[in-house]
C-alpha positions as CSV (number, residue, x, y, z in Angstrom):
1,M,134.7,105.9,102.5
2,S,135.3,108.5,105.2
3,N,133.2,109.0,108.2
4,T,131.8,112.0,109.8
5,S,132.2,112.7,113.4
6,G,129.7,115.5,113.7
7,T,126.3,115.6,115.2
8,A,123.3,117.6,114.3
9,A,121.9,119.9,116.8
10,T,118.3,119.4,117.9
11,S,115.7,121.8,118.7
12,G,113.4,121.4,121.8
13,G,109.7,121.1,121.9
14,S,108.9,119.4,118.7
15,S,106.1,116.9,118.8
16,S,106.4,113.2,117.7
17,T,102.7,112.5,117.7
18,G,101.1,114.8,115.1
19,G,100.1,118.2,114.2
20,K,101.9,120.5,111.8
21,P,105.1,119.5,110.2
22,H,108.3,120.3,112.4
23,E,110.4,123.1,111.6
24,P,113.9,121.9,110.4
25,L,116.5,121.1,113.1
26,A,119.2,123.7,113.1
27,G,122.6,122.4,111.8
28,S,125.5,122.6,114.3
29,S,128.4,120.7,115.6
30,T,127.1,120.6,119.1
31,I,124.2,118.9,120.7
32,S,121.6,120.9,122.3
33,A,120.3,120.5,125.9
34,G,118.1,117.5,126.4
35,T,119.9,115.4,123.7
36,T,121.5,111.9,124.3
37,T,124.2,110.5,121.9
38,T,124.8,106.9,121.2
39,S,128.1,105.3,120.4
40,A,129.7,102.1,119.7
41,G,129.1,99.2,122.0
42,A,126.9,101.1,124.4
43,G,124.4,103.7,124.5
44,A,124.0,106.7,126.7
45,V,121.3,106.9,129.3
46,P,118.4,108.8,128.0
47,A,117.3,112.0,129.8
48,G,115.5,111.1,133.0
49,G,117.5,107.8,133.5
50,G,116.6,104.3,132.5
51,A,118.1,101.6,130.3
52,S,120.7,102.4,127.8
53,V,119.8,103.5,124.4
54,G,121.7,100.7,122.9
55,G,119.5,97.9,124.6
56,G,116.3,96.4,123.6
57,A,114.7,94.7,120.8
58,G,114.8,91.0,121.8
59,G,117.7,91.6,124.2
60,G,117.8,90.9,127.9
61,G,116.3,94.2,129.0
62,P,113.3,96.4,128.1
63,D,112.7,96.7,124.4
64,L,113.7,100.3,123.7
65,S,112.7,100.0,120.2
66,A,109.0,99.6,120.9
67,E,108.2,103.2,120.9
68,L,109.7,103.7,117.4
69,Y,106.9,101.3,116.0
70,D,104.2,102.4,118.5
71,A,101.0,103.1,116.5
72,A,100.2,106.0,118.7
73,R,103.6,107.8,117.9
74,F,104.5,109.6,114.8
75,P,108.4,109.6,114.9
76,R,110.8,112.0,113.3
77,F,114.2,111.0,112.0
78,D,116.7,113.6,110.7
79,F,119.6,112.6,108.7
80,E,122.7,114.8,108.5
81,L,124.6,114.2,105.4
82,P,128.0,115.5,104.4
83,A,128.8,116.8,101.1
84,A,130.5,113.5,100.0
85,S,127.5,111.4,101.0
86,L,125.0,113.7,99.3
87,T,127.1,113.6,96.0
88,A,127.2,109.8,96.0
89,L,123.4,109.4,96.7
90,K,122.5,111.9,94.0
91,A,124.6,110.0,91.6
92,V,122.5,106.8,91.7
93,Q,119.9,107.1,89.0
94,N,118.1,103.9,88.7
95,S,117.6,100.4,90.6
96,E,120.0,98.7,88.2
97,D,122.9,101.0,89.3
98,P,125.2,98.9,91.5
99,K,126.1,102.0,93.4
100,Q,122.3,101.9,95.0
101,D,123.7,99.0,97.3
102,E,126.5,101.2,98.6
103,Y,126.0,102.9,102.0
104,V,127.1,106.5,102.7
105,T,128.0,107.9,106.2
106,A,125.2,109.9,108.0
107,T,124.2,111.1,111.4
108,L,120.8,110.1,112.7
109,T,118.8,112.2,115.0
110,Y,115.8,110.7,116.6
111,D,113.4,113.8,117.7
112,K,112.0,113.1,121.1
113,M,110.4,116.5,122.0
114,G,113.5,118.0,123.4
115,A,115.0,114.6,124.6
116,N,116.6,113.8,121.3
117,E,119.1,111.0,120.6
118,V,121.9,111.3,118.1
119,T,123.6,108.3,116.5
120,A,126.8,109.3,114.5
121,N,128.3,107.3,111.4
122,V,125.4,105.2,110.5
123,G,125.1,103.9,107.1
124,L,122.4,105.2,104.8
125,R,121.5,104.0,101.1
126,I,118.5,104.3,98.7
127,K,116.4,101.2,98.4
128,G,113.7,99.9,96.1
129,E,113.3,98.2,92.8
130,G,109.7,99.0,91.4
131,S,109.4,101.7,94.0
132,F,112.8,103.3,93.1
133,L,112.9,107.1,93.2
134,R,116.2,109.2,92.9
135,F,117.5,111.1,96.0
136,D,116.4,114.3,94.6
137,Q,112.8,112.9,94.6
138,K,111.7,110.7,97.5
139,P,113.8,107.9,97.8
140,A,113.0,104.9,100.0
141,L,115.9,104.4,102.4
142,K,117.6,101.7,104.3
143,V,119.6,102.6,107.5
144,K,122.5,100.3,108.8
145,I,123.3,101.4,112.2
146,D,126.6,99.4,112.5
147,K,127.8,99.9,108.9
148,F,130.8,101.9,109.9
149,V,130.8,101.3,113.6
150,D,131.1,97.6,114.7
151,G,128.3,96.6,117.2
152,Q,126.6,100.1,117.1
153,R,122.9,100.0,117.9
154,F,120.1,102.5,117.9
155,R,117.5,101.6,120.6
156,G,118.7,98.1,120.1
157,L,118.2,98.0,116.2
158,A,120.9,97.4,113.7
159,R,118.7,98.5,110.9
160,L,115.9,100.9,109.9
161,T,113.7,100.6,106.8
162,L,111.9,103.7,105.6
163,N,109.5,103.0,102.5
164,N,108.4,106.0,100.3
165,N,104.8,104.9,99.8
166,F,105.3,104.8,96.0
167,D,102.9,102.0,95.7
168,D,100.8,102.9,98.5
169,P,99.1,106.4,98.0
170,S,96.9,105.9,101.0
171,F,100.1,105.8,103.1
172,V,98.4,103.4,105.7
173,A,97.9,100.1,103.9
174,E,101.0,98.6,105.1
175,R,100.4,99.5,108.8
176,L,96.9,97.9,108.6
177,A,98.1,94.7,106.8
178,Y,100.8,94.0,109.4
179,D,98.5,94.7,112.2
180,V,96.3,91.7,110.9
181,Y,99.1,89.4,110.6
182,R,100.6,90.1,114.1
183,A,97.0,89.9,115.6
184,A,96.6,86.5,114.1
185,G,99.9,85.3,115.4
186,V,101.8,85.3,112.1
187,P,105.6,86.7,112.7
188,A,105.3,90.1,111.1
189,P,107.3,93.2,111.4
190,R,105.9,96.2,113.6
191,C,105.0,99.4,111.4
192,N,103.8,103.0,111.8
193,S,104.4,106.2,110.0
194,A,107.5,108.7,110.4
195,Q,108.7,112.0,109.3
196,V,111.9,112.2,107.5
197,Y,114.1,115.2,107.2
198,V,117.5,115.4,105.1
199,N,119.9,118.2,106.2
200,G,117.0,120.2,107.6
201,E,114.7,119.5,104.6
202,F,111.3,117.8,105.1
203,Y,111.6,114.7,102.7
204,G,108.1,113.6,103.6
205,V,106.0,110.9,105.4
206,Y,107.4,107.5,105.2
207,T,106.2,104.2,106.3
208,N,108.6,103.1,109.3
209,L,109.0,99.3,108.9
210,E,110.7,97.0,111.1
211,P,113.4,95.2,109.2
212,E,113.2,91.5,109.1
213,D,116.6,90.6,110.7
214,K,117.7,89.2,114.0
215,Q,116.1,91.7,116.1
216,L,112.6,90.8,114.6
217,L,113.5,87.0,114.9
218,K,114.4,87.4,118.6
219,R,110.9,88.6,119.2
220,W,109.0,85.7,117.5
221,F,111.2,82.7,117.9
222,P,113.3,80.9,120.9
223,T,116.5,81.7,118.8
224,D,117.7,83.9,116.0
225,G,120.4,81.5,114.9
226,G,118.5,79.6,112.1
227,N,118.7,80.7,108.3
228,L,116.6,83.4,107.0
229,F,115.9,83.5,103.4
230,E,114.4,86.3,101.4
231,K,112.6,85.1,98.1
232,D,113.6,87.0,95.0
233,G,112.9,86.1,91.4
234,M,110.1,84.5,89.6
235,G,110.2,80.9,90.6
236,D,108.7,79.0,93.5
237,F,109.8,76.2,95.8
238,T,111.5,74.2,93.0
239,T,115.1,72.9,92.4
240,Q,115.6,75.1,89.5
241,A,114.4,78.3,91.5
242,A,116.5,77.4,94.8
243,G,119.0,80.2,94.0
244,E,116.2,82.8,94.2
245,F,116.1,82.3,98.1
246,Q,118.7,84.8,99.3
247,L,120.4,84.1,102.7
248,E,120.0,87.1,105.1
249,T,121.4,85.3,108.0
250,N,124.6,83.2,108.3
251,E,125.7,84.3,104.8
252,T,129.3,83.3,105.7
253,A,128.5,79.8,106.3
254,N,126.2,79.8,103.3
255,D,124.8,76.2,104.2
256,R,121.6,75.9,102.2
257,T,121.0,72.2,103.2
258,D,117.8,73.1,105.0
259,L,116.4,75.0,102.0
260,N,117.2,72.2,99.7
261,Q,115.6,69.6,101.9
262,L,112.5,71.9,102.3
263,I,112.3,72.1,98.4
264,S,112.8,68.3,98.0
265,T,110.1,67.7,100.4
266,I,107.6,70.0,98.7
267,Q,108.3,68.5,95.3
268,G,107.6,65.0,96.6
269,A,104.4,66.0,98.3
270,T,102.1,65.2,95.5
271,T,99.5,63.1,97.1
272,P,96.5,65.1,98.0
273,A,95.4,63.0,101.0
274,T,98.9,63.2,102.7
275,F,100.1,66.5,101.5
276,L,99.8,68.6,104.6
277,E,101.4,65.6,106.7
278,T,104.3,65.3,104.2
279,I,105.3,68.9,104.1
280,G,104.7,69.2,107.9
281,T,108.1,67.3,108.3
282,K,109.9,70.4,107.2
283,L,107.4,73.4,107.3
284,N,105.2,74.6,110.1
285,T,102.0,74.1,108.6
286,S,100.0,76.1,111.0
287,N,102.1,79.2,110.3
288,M,101.8,78.4,106.5
289,L,98.1,78.3,106.6
290,L,97.7,81.4,108.7
291,F,100.1,83.0,106.2
292,F,97.9,82.0,103.4
293,A,94.7,83.4,105.2
294,G,96.5,86.5,106.2
295,E,97.3,87.2,102.4
296,A,93.6,86.7,101.7
297,A,92.4,88.9,104.4
298,V,94.6,91.8,103.7
299,N,93.9,91.6,99.9
300,Q,97.7,91.0,99.3
301,W,97.9,90.8,95.4
302,D,101.7,90.7,95.2
303,S,103.2,88.0,97.4
304,Y,102.5,84.3,97.3
305,S,99.1,82.6,97.5
306,F,97.2,85.3,95.6
307,T,99.8,87.0,93.5
308,I,98.9,88.3,90.0
309,W,102.5,88.6,89.0
310,W,105.0,86.0,90.5
311,T,105.9,84.6,94.0
312,H,107.9,86.9,96.0
313,N,107.6,89.6,98.9
314,F,108.0,87.0,101.7
315,R,110.7,85.5,103.7
316,I,110.9,82.0,105.3
317,Y,112.9,81.3,108.6
318,D,114.2,78.0,109.5
319,D,113.6,77.8,113.5
320,P,116.4,75.9,115.0
321,T,114.2,74.9,117.9
322,S,111.5,73.2,116.0
323,K,113.6,72.4,112.9
324,K,110.8,73.9,110.7
325,F,110.5,76.7,108.4
326,H,108.0,79.5,108.9
327,F,106.7,82.3,106.5
328,I,107.1,85.8,107.3
329,P,105.3,88.4,105.2
330,W,106.9,91.5,103.6
331,G,106.4,94.2,100.8
332,H,102.7,94.7,101.5
333,D,102.4,98.3,99.9
334,L,100.0,96.8,97.2
335,S,97.7,95.3,100.0
336,M,94.2,96.5,101.4
337,K,93.4,97.8,97.9
338,P,91.3,96.6,95.0
339,A,93.1,94.5,92.4
340,P,95.5,96.4,90.0
341,F,94.4,95.9,86.3
342,T,90.9,95.1,87.0
343,G,89.8,96.9,90.2
344,K,88.4,93.6,91.8
345,Q,87.3,94.6,95.2
346,F,88.5,91.5,97.2
347,V,90.9,88.6,97.0
348,E,88.9,85.5,96.6
349,P,90.3,83.2,99.3
350,F,89.4,79.8,97.6
351,T,90.3,80.8,94.1
352,L,93.5,80.6,92.5
353,A,95.2,83.9,91.1
354,H,96.0,84.4,87.5
355,E,98.5,86.7,86.0
356,S,97.2,90.3,85.9
357,D,94.1,89.0,87.5
358,N,93.1,87.6,84.0
359,A,91.5,84.2,84.0
360,S,92.7,83.3,80.6
361,R,96.2,83.8,81.5
362,P,98.5,81.3,83.5
363,V,97.8,80.4,87.1
364,T,100.3,82.6,89.2
365,S,99.2,81.4,92.8
366,G,102.1,79.8,94.7
367,L,102.6,76.0,94.4
368,L,101.9,75.3,98.1
369,F,98.6,77.1,98.0
370,Q,97.7,75.4,94.6
371,R,98.3,72.0,96.2
372,C,96.6,72.9,99.4
373,L,93.5,73.7,97.7
374,T,93.4,70.3,96.0
375,S,94.1,68.2,99.2
376,P,90.8,67.9,101.2
377,P,92.7,67.8,104.6
378,C,94.8,71.0,103.7
379,K,91.7,73.0,102.4
380,A,89.9,72.1,105.6
381,A,92.7,73.4,107.7
382,Y,93.0,76.4,105.8
383,K,89.4,77.2,106.2
384,E,89.9,76.9,109.9
385,A,92.9,79.3,109.5
386,L,90.8,81.7,107.5
387,T,88.2,81.8,110.3
388,K,90.8,82.5,112.8
389,V,92.4,85.4,110.7
390,T,88.8,86.8,110.1
391,D,88.1,86.7,113.8
392,A,91.4,88.7,114.4
393,Y,90.7,91.1,111.6
394,E,87.2,91.8,113.1
395,K,88.5,92.1,116.7
396,L,91.0,94.7,115.5
397,G,88.1,97.1,114.5
398,L,90.0,98.3,111.3
399,P,87.3,100.6,110.2
400,T,87.8,102.5,113.2
401,V,91.7,102.2,113.3
402,A,92.1,103.5,109.8
403,P,90.8,106.9,110.4
404,K,93.1,107.2,113.3
405,Y,96.0,106.5,111.2
406,Y,94.9,109.0,108.6
407,A,94.1,111.7,111.1
408,Q,97.6,111.3,112.7
409,I,99.5,111.7,109.3
410,K,97.2,113.9,107.2
411,D,98.6,117.3,107.8
412,Q,102.3,116.0,107.2
413,V,101.2,114.0,104.1
414,Y,99.6,117.3,102.7
415,A,102.8,119.1,103.2
416,D,104.8,116.4,101.6
417,K,105.7,117.9,98.2
418,R,107.8,114.8,97.3
419,K,105.1,112.2,97.4
420,Q,104.7,110.3,94.2
421,V,103.2,107.3,92.5
422,P,103.9,105.4,89.3
423,E,101.9,107.9,87.2
424,G,103.7,110.9,88.8
425,P,103.3,113.4,91.7
426,L,100.5,112.5,94.1
427,S,98.0,115.2,94.8
428,N,96.3,115.6,98.2
429,A,93.1,114.9,96.5
430,D,94.3,111.6,95.3
431,F,95.8,110.9,98.6
432,D,92.4,111.3,100.3
433,K,91.0,109.3,97.5
434,A,93.3,106.3,98.1
435,Y,92.7,106.4,101.9
436,G,88.8,106.3,101.1
437,S,89.3,103.2,99.0
438,V,91.3,101.5,101.9
439,L,88.7,102.6,104.2
440,A,86.0,100.9,102.2
441,I,88.2,97.6,102.0
442,T,88.4,97.5,105.8
443,Q,84.6,98.2,106.1
444,G,83.6,95.2,103.7
445,R,86.2,92.6,104.3
446,V,85.0,90.8,107.2
447,A,81.5,90.3,105.8
448,A,83.1,89.0,102.4
449,L,85.6,86.7,104.2
450,R,82.6,85.1,106.2
451,A,80.7,84.6,103.1
452,A,83.5,82.8,101.2
453,I,84.0,80.7,104.4
454,Q,80.4,79.9,104.5
455,A,80.5,79.0,100.7
456,N,83.4,76.7,100.7
């Protein structure tokens, strides 16, 4: 695939913190004053001096990626696509199309109020399975900064993830959910909202989610050299489902010995009295219990402990220092809402989940959580973890944070003509209604959690 060497011109004076939607950037082969350009291996110094654009994100210098995910910021990303890239993206018609996984070349401009940064020859592709939308609609996007230029970084990052909010009509649920995990000490991505433009056209408001890759691992763990697995498929921690755990680091070595040992340990941990101690030889149980509690606190109906489908939307990382696995949350666009199918207001933190939230159907909660509730030592430790997460939730003050997120993005979401949900186009009235539902969850969640803790 050919690369483009052109860069998009940037207009000065555009805000990255809110207000009316920006005017499109003017297309040009030159870079206007105040713009810095990144290139392979090393970045140019931003206007005003300072560390290189290529540094940060867990490296030896300042974290230059921090501002991209700052909750107080509303960044704008422009993608300039040549004709060949547009044609390739428009040809992808559904999530089963293998061409969905193919990156096309693009130029990324990060709008910084007249001090813009341009990174040429990045890779761009459509992402999503259940959230898939065509490129002429509002596709979720993955950006691979080093796809066509080895070692290239954008503010220290090798990847960007831009979610289209197809399953989150409130546009703020994921942001709030990951706030809770991070506040409770669970390794979790940074997250805010962003404005996305393609060839000067406003594509809408996206959730700007930190990819779960080595940059994230560097921020949370002593080293990023361990195996990171993404859970895919409908199984659990069983020998039969081991293939559903997809390596996201060390793919070439493809050594899955650690995963197989973890699964073997879990399968052998059938004695309730020693369950926690047994799995603790391969799994960081403090992290596991906080992860369970975080899922409960943020009303996550679509992950592991309380899924009403099957176990997915998480990753596990084998930390080489502790030689134990850790859970990392992912895919939380259905969190912070009442239950699908039934409208139940809150996850019940000491109750197993069932398929489609129907008690007459099979249990769908993850195996580890099922066994934890039948183990007195594990259940007691989980109760302590839930208390800690509830305290963190309350300290965050989400009933006051949510309105700030809403006010920050409201005008741009209203102007987003591409916004869509499974039922079809999303109206501004339905956006407001969805936000109101999330706000109500934040207002009642702490009391409901404390009541459940007291009752158990």
